[in-house]
C-alpha positions, 0 to 999 in steps of 0.5 A, a space after each residue: 564497757 565492752 571486751 573484745 575477742 578474737 578467734 582463728 576458728 570454730 574450735 576456738 570460738 567454740 572455747 570462747 563460748 565456754 569461758 564465757 558461761 562463766 559470767 552467766 547464769 539464771 535470769 540472764 539474756 545474752 542476744 547474739 548478733 552477727 551474719 549468716 554464718 558469723 558463729 552465733 550457734 557455734 558460740 551458744 554450743 560453747 556457752 551450753 557446754 561450759 554450763 554443763 551440756 554433756 552432748 555438743 550435737 544437742 546444741 544446733 540452731 533452732 531456725 525452725 523451731 524457735 526455741 530449744 531448751 537444753 538442760 545443764 547446770 541451769 536450764 538454757 532456752 537457745 532462741 532464734 528469731 530468723 524467721 519471725 515476720 515481727 520479732 519485736 512482738 514475737 518474742 513476748 509471744 514465745 515466753 522470753 519471760 517465763 524462760 529469763 524467770 527458770 534459766 539463761 535465755 540466748 537469742 541469736 538474730 537478737 539485733 531484729 527485735 530491737 527494743 524488745 530485748 530484756 533489759 539488762 542484758 549481755 550483748 555479744 556482736 559477731 564481726 567475720 574478719 576472714 574465713 575462719 576468723 571472728 571479733 567478738 566484743 561483749 558489752 553490758 546493756 542496760 
């Protein structure tokens, strides 16, 4: 069963992330997919703020560092698979299982890892429907 949400601005996407944060806890994996500029990092920022991150400036895309960790109500691990050449095998090398044992794992460009993604997980697909409009589909997988 999936849920669909519509947002009309980056601020609304961030606010949706804050609301969705109530559903996530330690041991959860959230896989985010969407084209470049679709709002994956904005949604992650909202989730992190919803879980107690005090400074939104701390939340930025981990494209070049691959993983960022944020201290909130629970540890939050923000992974970006965009630059990986073999994301399915490299996800394990990043220590995703260990991260899941400690906190919440949020994975941008998760579709690049395919079946290597943890199960069960939350899947969020973001579709650009206009200049600032987004359609987000949330589904529990596995």
